[in-house]
N, C-alpha and C positions, 0 to 999 in steps of 0.2 A: 413278111420280111423282117420285121422288128423282132418277132418271136424267135426266128432263126438266129438273128444276131445276138439276142439275149441268151439263148441256149448255148451258142458258140462261146460267148464270154464266160458263162458259168462253167462250161467244161474246161476252158483255159485256166480259170482260177483254181478249180479243183485239182487239176494236174500239177500246177505250180505250187500249190499249198500242201503237198504231200508231207508225210512225216519226216522229221529230221533224224530219224533213227538210222544209225550207221549199219550197213549190211553185216551180218554175223561173220562172214568169211574175211572181213577186213579187221585190222587192228583197231580195237575200240578206243575212244578218245582218252580215257583215263590212262591206259597203258601207253598210248601213243605220246601223251604228254611227257611221261617219264622217259621214254626213248629219246624224244626231241631234246629234253633237258640234257641228257648225257651227250647227245650229238653236239649240241651247242658248246658244251664245256670242252669237248675234244676239239672242235673247230677252233676255239679260242687258243688252246694249247698249240695246235698245228700251225696257226698263224704266226707263232713265235719262232718257228723253225725256218731258218734262212735258206737252207739247201732244198731245192724243189724235189730232188730225187728222194732225199731222206724223208721229207714231209709226206710224200706219196706212200712210201713204205710204212711209215708210222701210222698214217691215217687208215690205211687198209687194215692193219692189225687192230687198231682201236675200234673201228666200225664192226669188224667181225666179233670182237669181244662184247660189244653192246648188243648185237643181234643174239649172241649166245646167252647173254645175261637175261634177256627178255624172251627167249625161246621163239624167236622169229628168224626169218631169212631175208636176204636183201630183196628178193622178188615180192614177198608179201609186204615189206616196208614200202617198196616203190608203188605197188598197187594201191596201198592205203593212202600214200601221199597224193597219188593221182586223184583219188576220190576227194580228199580234203581240199586240194587245189580247185576242184570243180564245185566245192561247197564252202566258199570263203567265210560264210557266217559261222560255221562249225569250227573252222580253222582259227578264226579270230577269237572265238570263245576260248579255245585251247591255249592260244598264245597269251591271252590275258592271265590265265593261270600259270603258264610257263614263266612269264615275266615276274609274277609274284614270287614263285619258288626260287628263281635265280636271284632276285633281290634279297630274299631271306638268306640264301647261301652266301651272297656277297657280304651282307651285314655281319654274319657269323665270322667270316674270314677276316674282316676288318677289325674285329674285336681281339683276335689272336695276336699277342705281341710278337713282333719280329725277333728272330734269333740274332743276338749280337754277333758282329763280325769280329773274329779273333785277329788281333794284330800281332805280327811277328816282331 
């Protein structure tokens, strides 16, 4: 009985310790990070639009532009995100890098002097 239990535990560990390699048919982490950075920037802009109908129209156009830029479609993006949601360790690693990139972008933008407002 103990041998059976030990064998069962070994099989369980082997199944759960499989490779963290993302399937080839999905968007790979490096490309997905770039897509998510653009999506978060767009989401930030869209959150400033007060009219819900306008925000919906603008967001659809921006998301289509992001998909086109990275040569993906919404279906492959959604399949990939489903995978990453089911593998939070991979998603967490990606978001560590995404946060670094967004922080760098923010720092660059903060260094740019604001344009003076012309008074009439």
